[in-house]
ZAMARGU-4260 file (C-alpha; in steps of 0.2 Angstrom, whole numbers, plus 5000, padded with zeros to 4 digits):
<rodrens>
0) 4686/5044/5217 | 4695/5060/5219 | 4705/5068/5205 | 4724/5068/5207 | 4737/5074/5194
5) 4739/5084/5179 | 4723/5088/5168 | 4723/5095/5151 | 4709/5100/5140 | 4710/5104/5121
10) 4700/5115/5109 | 4693/5106/5094 | 4707/5113/5083 | 4720/5104/5094 | 4726/5119/5104
15) 4728/5117/5122 | 4714/5125/5131 | 4718/5122/5150 | 4731/5114/5160 | 4732/5112/5179
20) 4734/5100/5193 | 4722/5092/5205 | 4727/5086/5223 | 4714/5076/5233 | 4700/5081/5221
25) 4704/5100/5222 | 4714/5112/5211 | 4731/5114/5217 | 4746/5124/5210 | 4747/5134/5194
30) 4733/5133/5181 | 4734/5140/5164 | 4720/5144/5152 | 4723/5148/5134 | 4714/5156/5120
35) 4710/5145/5105 | 4725/5153/5096 | 4737/5146/5109 | 4740/5163/5118 | 4740/5162/5137
40) 4723/5170/5143 | 4724/5167/5162 | 4737/5161/5174 | 4731/5157/5192 | 4738/5149/5207
45) 4727/5137/5218 | 4730/5129/5235 | 4718/5116/5242 | 4704/5121/5230 | 4705/5140/5233
50) 4713/5154/5224 | 4729/5158/5233 | 4743/5168/5225 | 4744/5178/5209 | 4730/5178/5196
55) 4735/5186/5179 | 4723/5189/5165 | 4730/5193/5147 | 4723/5200/5132 | 4722/5189/5116
60) 4737/5198/5110 | 4747/5192/5125 | 4748/5209/5134 | 4744/5208/5153 | 4727/5215/5157
65) 4726/5213/5176 | 4734/5205/5191 | 4726/5200/5207 | 4733/5193/5222 | 4722/5180/5232
70) 4724/5172/5249 | 4711/5159/5253 | 4699/5164/5239 | 4699/5182/5245 | 4707/5197/5235
75) 4721/5205/5244 | 4728/5216/5230 | 4722/5221/5212 | 4731/5230/5198 | 4726/5234/5180
80) 4741/5235/5168
</rodrens>
């Protein structure tokens, strides 16, 4: 059976670790991955199981580290902030 809908995973300390959506068994839409302190670590956009859109990586203090734009799993643009 293919996964559909929102998925959430949690750290042992109860903090949200990851949240995203599956559509027809593939990642779809915005996914967020968090540090164990609750701070956002990664925000990425998926379409039909492939990275498609903006991917942002953050330092544990919340400061943006890098931004990458994807199209069909291929890097189109990259910047380090």
